[in-house]
C-alpha positions in Angstrom: 148.3 138.5 79.5 149.3 141.5 81.5 152.9 142.0 82.3 153.3 141.8 86.2 156.5 143.5 86.6 159.3 145.1 84.1 161.5 142.3 84.7 158.7 140.0 83.2 158.6 142.1 79.7 162.3 142.2 79.8 162.4 138.5 80.0 160.2 138.5 77.2 162.3 140.8 74.9 165.2 138.7 75.9 163.7 135.2 75.1 162.7 136.8 71.2 166.3 138.6 70.9 165.1 141.9 71.3 167.0 142.6 74.0 170.7 143.3 74.5 172.5 143.6 78.0 175.6 145.9 78.6 177.7 144.3 81.5 180.2 147.2 81.5 180.2 150.4 83.6 178.4 153.3 81.7 178.0 156.6 83.2 174.8 157.8 83.0 176.2 161.3 82.2 176.1 161.3 78.2 177.4 157.8 77.5 174.2 156.2 77.9 172.7 158.5 75.8 175.4 157.9 72.9 175.0 154.4 73.0 171.1 154.7 72.8 171.1 156.9 70.2 173.2 155.0 67.9 170.9 151.6 68.7 167.9 154.0 68.0 169.0 154.8 64.6 169.4 151.7 63.4 166.9 150.1 60.9 163.8 149.3 62.8 164.6 150.9 65.9 167.5 148.8 67.0 167.8 146.4 70.3 166.2 147.4 73.8 169.0 147.8 76.1 169.8 146.8 79.7 172.5 148.7 81.2 173.8 146.3 84.2 176.1 148.9 85.7 174.9 152.4 85.1 177.4 155.1 87.1 177.1 158.6 88.1 180.2 160.2 89.4 182.1 156.9 89.5 179.8 155.5 91.8 177.7 152.5 90.6 174.0 152.5 90.8 172.3 149.5 92.4 169.8 149.4 90.3 169.9 148.5 86.4 168.3 151.0 83.8 166.8 149.8 80.8 166.2 152.1 77.7 164.5 152.1 74.1 162.0 149.0 75.5 159.4 150.4 73.1 161.8 151.4 70.4 160.4 149.2 67.4 157.2 148.4 66.0 157.6 144.7 67.0 158.3 145.6 70.9 155.5 148.0 70.8 153.2 145.5 69.9 154.6 143.1 72.3 154.2 145.5 75.2 150.4 145.6 75.0 150.6 141.7 74.0 149.0 141.8 70.7 150.9 140.9 67.2 150.3 144.0 65.5 148.9 147.5 66.5 146.7 147.4 63.9 144.8 144.5 65.0 144.4 146.3 68.5 143.0 149.1 66.5 140.7 147.0 64.8 139.1 145.8 67.6 138.7 148.9 69.3 136.8 150.2 66.5 134.7 147.4 66.5 134.1 148.3 70.3 133.3 152.0 69.2 131.0 150.8 66.3 128.7 148.3 69.0 124.8 149.2 68.2 122.1 147.8 70.4 121.9 143.6 69.3 119.0 142.8 66.9 118.8 139.7 67.8 120.1 136.7 70.2 123.2 136.3 67.6 124.3 139.9 68.0 123.7 139.6 71.8 126.0 137.1 72.3 128.9 138.8 70.1 127.7 142.1 72.2 128.5 140.2 75.5 131.7 139.7 74.3 132.4 142.8 74.1 131.2 143.5 77.4 133.5 141.0 79.0 136.6 142.3 77.1 135.8 145.5 79.3 135.2 144.1 82.6 139.3 144.6 83.2 139.0 148.2 82.5 138.1 149.6 85.7 141.2 149.7 88.1 140.6 148.2 91.7 142.4 148.9 95.0 144.6 146.5 96.9 146.4 147.0 100.3 149.8 146.7 99.2 151.9 145.6 96.5 155.3 145.1 95.0 156.2 148.8 95.0 156.1 149.2 98.7 158.7 146.5 99.5 161.4 149.3 100.4 160.4 152.9 101.8 162.6 155.6 102.1 161.1 158.6 104.4 161.6 162.2 104.1 161.7 164.4 107.3 158.8 162.4 108.8 158.7 159.1 111.2 157.4 156.0 109.1 154.1 154.4 110.4 155.0 151.1 109.4 158.2 150.4 111.3 158.5 147.3 109.5 159.4 149.2 106.6 163.2 149.5 105.6 163.9 153.2 105.9 167.2 154.5 104.4 168.2 157.7 102.8 167.0 158.1 99.0 170.4 158.2 97.6 170.4 155.1 95.4 167.7 156.4 93.6 169.7 159.4 92.8 172.2 157.7 91.0 169.6 156.8 88.2 168.8 159.9 86.3 170.8 160.9 83.2 172.1 163.9 81.8 171.2 162.9 78.3 173.0 166.0 76.1 175.8 168.1 76.8 173.9 171.6 77.2 171.3 169.7 79.6 170.5 171.9 82.6 170.8 169.2 84.7 169.9 165.3 85.3 166.4 164.4 84.0 164.2 161.7 84.6 162.7 160.8 81.3 159.9 158.4 81.6 158.2 159.5 84.7 154.0 158.7 84.6 152.7 161.9 86.9 149.8 161.1 89.0 147.3 164.1 89.7 143.7 165.2 90.4 141.4 167.6 89.6 140.3 169.0 93.2 137.2 170.0 92.1 135.8 166.7 90.1 138.4 164.1 91.8 139.1 163.1 87.8 142.6 161.6 87.7 145.1 161.9 84.6 148.4 160.1 84.6 150.6 162.4 82.3 154.5 162.1 81.5 156.4 165.6 82.1 160.2 165.7 82.2 161.6 165.9 85.9 164.8 167.8 86.3 166.5 166.7 89.3 167.4 170.4 91.5 168.7 168.4 94.5 168.2 165.4 96.7 164.7 166.1 97.5 163.5 168.2 94.7 162.9 168.1 90.9 161.4 170.3 88.4 157.8 169.8 86.9 157.5 170.0 83.6 153.7 170.3 82.7 153.4 172.7 79.9 150.4 175.0 80.0 147.9 172.9 77.7 148.5 169.9 79.7 146.0 168.3 81.8 148.6 168.1 85.0 149.0 172.0 84.4 145.1 172.8 84.3 145.0 170.8 88.0 147.9 173.0 89.2 146.1 175.9 88.1 143.4 175.0 90.1 145.6 174.5 93.4 147.0 177.9 92.5 143.9 179.8 92.9 143.3 178.5 96.2 146.9 178.0 97.5 146.4 174.8 98.9 149.5 172.2 98.4 148.9 170.2 95.2 149.7 166.3 95.9 151.8 164.9 93.2 152.8 161.1 93.0 155.1 159.6 90.2 155.5 156.5 89.3 158.2 154.4 86.6 158.7 151.1 85.3 155.9 148.4 86.0 154.0 147.0 82.9 155.0 149.0 79.6 151.1 149.7 78.9 151.5 152.4 81.7 153.7 154.0 80.2 152.1 154.1 76.8 148.8 155.1 78.2 150.8 158.4 80.0 151.9 159.4 76.7 148.2 158.5 74.9 146.2 161.3 73.6 143.0 160.6 75.6 140.5 163.5 76.4 140.8 165.3 79.3 138.7 163.7 82.2 139.6 160.0 80.6 141.0 157.9 83.2 144.5 156.3 81.7 144.2 153.6 84.2 141.1 152.6 82.7 142.8 152.4 79.0 145.6 150.4 80.5 143.0 148.0 81.9 141.7 147.7 78.8 144.9 147.1 76.7 146.3 144.5 79.0 142.9 142.6 79.6 143.6 143.2 83.2 142.4 145.3 85.6 145.4 147.7 87.2 145.5 146.9 90.7 146.1 150.5 92.6 148.0 151.2 96.0 147.3 154.5 98.3 150.6 156.5 98.6 151.9 156.7 102.2 152.6 160.6 102.2 149.6 161.8 100.0 145.8 160.9 99.0 146.8 159.4 95.4 146.7 156.0 94.1 149.4 154.1 92.1 150.4 150.8 90.4 150.9 148.0 92.9 153.2 146.8 90.2 155.5 150.2 89.7 159.2 149.6 90.0 159.5 153.0 91.7 157.3 155.3 93.6 158.0 159.0 94.2 155.8 161.1 96.5 155.3 164.8 97.0 153.6 167.8 96.5 154.0 171.1 94.3 153.4 174.0 96.7 151.8 177.0 95.1 153.1 179.8 97.6 156.5 179.2 96.6 158.1 180.9 93.3 158.4 179.0 90.1 162.1 177.8 89.5 163.9 178.1 86.2 164.3 174.5 84.5 166.0 173.6 81.4 167.7 173.6 78.7 166.9 170.2 78.0 167.6 168.1 74.3 164.2 167.5 73.4 162.0 165.7 70.8 162.1 168.4 68.4 165.9 168.0 68.0 166.9 171.1 69.7 167.2 172.2 73.3 164.4 173.6 74.7 165.1 176.6 76.2 164.7 177.4 80.3 161.8 178.5 81.4 160.0 178.6 84.6 158.2 175.7 86.3 156.9 174.5 89.4 159.1 172.6 91.8 158.2 169.1 93.0 158.8 168.2 96.8 160.0 164.8 97.5 158.1 163.3 100.7 158.7 159.7 100.0 160.2 157.2 97.6 159.1 153.4 97.3 160.2 150.5 95.2 160.8 146.8 94.4 163.6 145.1 96.2 164.8 144.5 92.6 163.7 147.2 90.7 164.7 148.3 87.2 165.0 151.9 86.1 163.3 152.6 83.1 164.4 155.5 80.8 164.3 156.8 77.3 166.3 160.0 75.3 164.6 162.2 72.9 166.6 164.1 70.2 167.1 164.4 66.4 164.4 161.6 64.9 164.1 158.8 64.5 163.9 158.2 68.3 161.9 155.6 70.7 159.4 158.6 71.0 158.7 157.9 67.6 157.1 154.2 67.4 155.5 155.2 70.7 153.6 157.8 69.0 152.9 155.7 65.8 151.4 153.1 68.2 149.1 156.2 69.4 148.1 157.1 65.9 147.0 153.6 64.9 145.2 153.0 68.0 143.3 156.0 68.2 142.6 156.5 64.6 139.2 154.7 64.6 138.3 157.4 67.1 138.9 160.0 64.8 137.1 158.1 61.9 133.8 158.4 64.6 133.9 161.9 63.7 135.3 162.1 60.0 133.9 159.0 58.5 135.8 160.1 55.1 139.2 159.8 56.7 141.2 156.6 55.2 144.7 156.7 57.0 146.8 159.5 59.1 150.6 159.3 59.4 153.2 161.3 61.1 156.2 161.1 59.9 159.6 160.9 61.8 161.0 164.1 60.4 158.2 165.7 61.7 159.0 165.0 65.1 155.5 164.0 65.7 153.0 167.2 65.3 155.1 169.1 63.2 153.8 167.3 60.0 150.8 165.1 59.3 149.5 163.5 56.3 146.0 162.6 55.9 144.1 160.3 53.5 140.9 160.9 52.5 137.7 159.7 50.2 137.3 162.9 48.7 133.4 163.3 47.5 132.8 167.0 47.6 134.5 170.3 47.1 136.7 171.8 49.9 136.2 168.6 51.9 140.1 168.4 52.2 139.8 172.0 54.3 137.4 170.4 56.1 139.6 167.8 57.4 142.4 170.0 58.0 140.1 172.7 60.8 138.6 169.1 62.2 142.1 167.7 63.1 143.6 171.1 64.5 140.6 170.8 66.9 141.0 167.8 68.4 143.5 167.3 71.5 146.9 167.4 71.0 146.5 167.9 66.8 146.1 171.7 68.0 150.0 171.3 67.6 150.1 170.4 64.1 152.2 173.2 62.0 151.5 171.3 58.6 148.7 169.2 57.2 148.9 168.0 53.9 145.6 165.8 52.9 145.7 163.4 49.5 143.4 161.0 48.2 142.4 157.4 49.6 144.8 155.8 47.0 148.0 157.5 48.6 149.9 155.3 50.8 150.6 158.2 53.7 153.8 156.1 55.2 155.2 156.3 52.1 156.8 160.0 52.3 158.0 159.9 48.8 154.4 159.2 47.6 153.2 162.0 49.4 155.7 164.7 48.2 154.9 163.2 44.6 151.6 163.7 45.0 152.3 167.3 46.8 154.3 168.6 43.7 151.8 167.0 41.1 148.6 168.0 42.2 148.5 171.4 43.7 148.4 175.1 43.2 150.1 176.8 46.0 147.7 180.0 45.9 144.4 177.9 45.5 145.2 174.8 47.8 147.0 176.3 50.6 145.4 177.8 53.9 147.1 179.5 56.6 145.4 180.0 60.4 146.6 180.6 63.6 146.2 178.4 66.7 148.0 177.2 70.0 152.0 175.6 69.7 153.7 173.5 71.8 155.8 175.2 74.3 158.8 173.3 73.2 158.7 174.7 69.6 161.2 177.0 69.5 160.7 178.6 65.7 157.3 180.2 66.4 157.3 184.1 66.9 156.4 183.7 70.8 155.7 181.2 73.2 152.7 178.8 72.5 151.4 180.2 69.6 152.0 179.8 65.9 150.8 180.0 62.3 149.5 176.8 60.5 149.4 175.7 57.1 147.3 173.2 55.5 147.9 171.6 51.7 144.9 170.1 49.9 147.0 167.8 47.3 143.7 165.7 46.7 142.7 165.8 42.9 140.1 169.0 42.3 136.8 169.2 41.2 134.9 171.9 39.5 133.4 173.3 42.6 137.1 174.0 43.5 138.1 176.2 40.7 139.4 173.4 38.6 137.6 173.9 35.1 139.7 171.5 33.2 139.6 167.6 33.1 141.7 166.2 35.6 143.9 163.8 34.0 144.7 160.2 34.8 147.4 158.9 36.9 150.2 156.9 34.6 149.5 153.0 34.7 150.1 150.0 33.1 147.1 148.1 31.5 146.2 145.4 34.3 146.2 142.6 31.4 149.6 143.5 30.6 151.2 143.7 33.9 149.7 140.0 34.4 151.6 139.1 31.0 154.6 140.4 31.7 154.5 138.8 35.5 154.3 135.3 33.9 156.9 136.1 31.6 159.5 136.8 34.2 157.9 133.6 36.1 159.0 131.7 33.2 162.3 133.2 32.6 163.5 132.5 35.9 162.5 128.8 35.5 164.1 128.5 32.1 167.5 126.9 32.2 170.5 129.2 30.9 171.3 128.6 27.4 175.0 127.0 27.0 177.6 129.2 24.7 177.8 126.1 22.1 
C-alpha cells in the first residue's frame, strides 16, 4: 500500500518500534543535529525521531519535526512497502527483461507486469490535503475560503545544522521544475538556505537537471517557476534523490514503487504540479535578471563544510500546507548518516539497470566512508583481459557515477559489501603500475579536495585475478581454502561436542 501522509508512515514506524518521540523543547539551531547525529551513528542507523516541540529563538514551532525517517535498511524498505530493497530490485529487473510472449502462459505473466505499471503515470486532481491552509505573498487570494495568514509559522522549521553553517536550511526539499522547451518535469533535491521571510537560496549544482532547466530560462530572461514540496509519502523523498536519467519523471517512478498513481494538484500561483498529499508546498520563482547570491557555507555529506558560492535566489509567492503537517528534515556530515541508507537503496534498486548494459557486473557497493561517489567497489564475472577497465569507463559514463573518484574492481567471489574483504584483495591481487589507471572527468561541486571546482582526476584499480593477456605470465595461485570434506567433518565434530555431557572431575 502507499502512504497517504507522512503521519501514516510515522504511525507504522511507531507500531514497529522504529520511532522515538521527544516531548521536551529542542532548538532547531544545533541541538536537533546533535541528538540526531548521535542516533544516526548507532549500529544499524538508530531510530527515527519526532521532535514534538522544536524551537527557534525560544519560539516553539506549531509543527513537529521528523528526522532520520529513512536512516536504516529496515525503514528504507518500509517506506517503499517491501520486506527488502533486494526483492524490489529483483521485481524491477524482471520487468526490464520482459520479452514478447511466446505463448499464452507468458502472455498472462506479461499482463501481470503491465498491470503493475498501471499506477506509474501520475494523475491530476482538483485539490488535496496540501491546500488545507494557504499563505499568500503580496497578492490577494482568488479563493477567499482559504485561510490566509503571514508565513511565520513555517519559518520556525528550517535548521541551522552545524556551527559554521551560513544560516538555517531546508534539508529535505523536493524541488519541481520543468524544461521550458519540452515540458519534461524533474523532481530534484537541492538544499535551500533561508535568506529572509520570503527568499531562500536554490543550491542546484551545475550538473543537475534543475540547473539545466534554469539555464534555458536564463538564456531568454524569463522568470522561472519553481515549486518545492516537503513530506507526504516517503517514496516522494526517495525518488527526488534517485539517479534517474534526465527526462524521466520522478513521479512515474514513485507511482510504480508505491503501486498507486501519484495524485497531483496545480499550484496556486505558478504553472507547476505537486503531490496532493504533501505536508508543505512552497511556490515561487527564480528571476534570471537578478544577480546570484552568496550561499553557504554548509556542513555537507562530504564530512566537511562546502564553501560559500553564488547561486540563484528563490522567491516565495505562496505557502500551502496540511492543517496538521509534519516537517521532514535530515542532517548530513561525517558518515554514517541517514543519506547512506537512502543511497544504498538507490544502488540496490538500479543495479538491474546497470546490468542491462554491463551483464558481467555482479554487485556494486558504495561504502559509507566514501560518502557516496568518492569510492565504489564493483565485482564482475571476468572472462577476458582488461575487462575491469571496460567496467570502470562504463561506470564513469553513467549519470552521477561520473563523480566517482575511486573505482575498485574485484572478482565475482568477493563480497563488495565487506570492506575488509575488498581491501584484502586490493593488497593481494594488484601491482600498482600495471593495475591502476588515471583519467579526468567532472567532479562533485561539493568536493573541496579537487584542484578546481567541478573537475577532478579519477583512479581505477583492477583488483581481479590477472590473465596472460594482461601481462601476467605466471600461474595465478589459488586462494587458501580448507578441503570441503574436512570442513564438513569438523562441523559434525563440533555439533557432537556441544551435545556431549560435561565430564565430572571424579
